[in-house]
ROPA-585179 format. One record per residue (C-alpha): x, y, z; residue in one letter. Coordinates in steps of 0.02 Angstrom, whole numbers, plus 50000, padded with zeros to 5 digits. Example, Ala and Ser with C-alpha at 12.3 -4.5 7.8 and 13.67 -1.06 7.14 Angstrom:
REM ROPA-585179
506154977550390A 506844994750357S 
REM end
This chain:
REM ROPA-585179
500005000050000M 501485011650030T 501945009749847A 500275017249799F 500515032249914F 502285034649849H 501995031849662T 500425042149633I 501085058449709P 502725055749616H 501805054149450V 500745069549489V 502325079449532E 503125074449367K 501505078449274A 501545096049342I 503365097649286E 503125091849107F 501435100549085A 502385117049077K 502975113248900Y 501845115448746P 502735101448654L 502185089448790T 500375094448762W 500565091648575L 501365074648601A 499995070048725G 498635075048602F 499445064548465I 499575049648585M 497765052148635F 497185051648453I 498255036348415C 497615027748571N 495805031348521A 496125024448346L 496835008248416T 495385005648536G 496375009648693G 497674995948676R 499125007148628L 499205015848796I 499464999448889I 500954995248779Y 501715012448797T 501575012148987V 502424995148996V 503775000148871L 504165016648958A 504255008049128T 505434994549064V 506545007548979I 506575017449143D 507115001549234L 508534998949110G 509105016949123C 508975016249313G 510095000849317I 511365009549204A 511395025149315V 511605014249470S 513065005049391V 513865021549337K 513705028449514R 514365012349593G 512735009349687R 512074994449592F 510544987749683T 509594976949561L 508384969949690S 507864987649745E 507624993549565L 506614978149518I 505544979849676R 505174998049634Q 504764993549454T 503584979449506V 502724991349629E 502535004449491K 501844991549369M 500554985749497V 500005003549536V 499985008549353Y 499064992649306G 497734995349438L 497505013549387A 497345008749204L 496124994749242I 495015006149346V 494975019749214F 494785007649068L 493284999849159V 492565017349177I 492825019848990D 491945003448950S 490475008049062L 490325024848974I 490425015948806S 489025003948853E 487925018148913G 488185029448763T 488515017148622G 490115026348576F 491825018248593E 492695029048722V 494525028548776A 494515044948869L 494965042749051T 496075027449028G 496965036248886G 497305051948986V 497925042249138V 499015031349027G 499755046448939I 500185054749105V 501005038649168I 501955036549004T 502585054449010F 503105052649193A 504135037249151E 504835045548995T 505325060749098W 506215049049219S 507185039349088F 507665055248993L 508445061849155A 509365045349175A 509985046348996L 510605064049028L 511575057649179I 512325043849071L 512655054448916Y 512865072548971P 513655077748805K 512245071348694N 511615086648597P 509795080948595L 509785078048783L 510665094748813K 509115103248745L 508145095748891L 509415098549028Q 508595113849109K 506905105349109A 507605089449184L 508665097449322T 507385093449458G 507215075349404E 509105073149398I 509255080649573A 507985068049638R 508885053549555K 510585058549624L 509945064549795D 510755081649778I 510115099649769E 509505106949604E 510795120949616A 512185107849624E 511475099049469V 511435115749377A 513275118749422K 513775101349365I 512835103249200L 513555120749173A 515335113849191R 515005102649042G 514495117548934Q 515735126248821R 515965144448870Q 515465158448751R 516115176148734D 515035191848733E 514615189348547K 514035171548575G 515555163248497R 516335148148581F 517915151748680I 519365140148642K 519995130248789K 521805133648833S 
REM end
């Protein structure tokens, strides 16, 4: 039961973080449409896939930090899968009850919950990938947005994460040109 009370607030916290970005809303809308077109099955696959990728990235970060605890990571992943599965089942049942009552095939609530869960897991594994590959140009675009998530993963303050990430940046002069390292 503690997993439920830990996982749900964590997902809500991440949802608030990634809801700040318009691209997230666009991606969510596209996922919602695709999920509706597949009859609600797509969202189940994306939740499972994102959770498994997050597990893999979490293991890689643990190994890189020298704190490899496979049993802890697997326990957390199983807890998340149970909580996510129960949430999806509840909301997919609500969708089916609405569908029976109206005659329309609805994948509304289950789709929205699944999209939020998928984005929360994606947010988590993108932060892990940024820890693993700090020089990746695509991930560098997300580094300011992922600072809070990285701080949570490494158990350090956000200001410290910002300093660490800034050290990896090339310095620019007043005209915006890169300064050569001496």
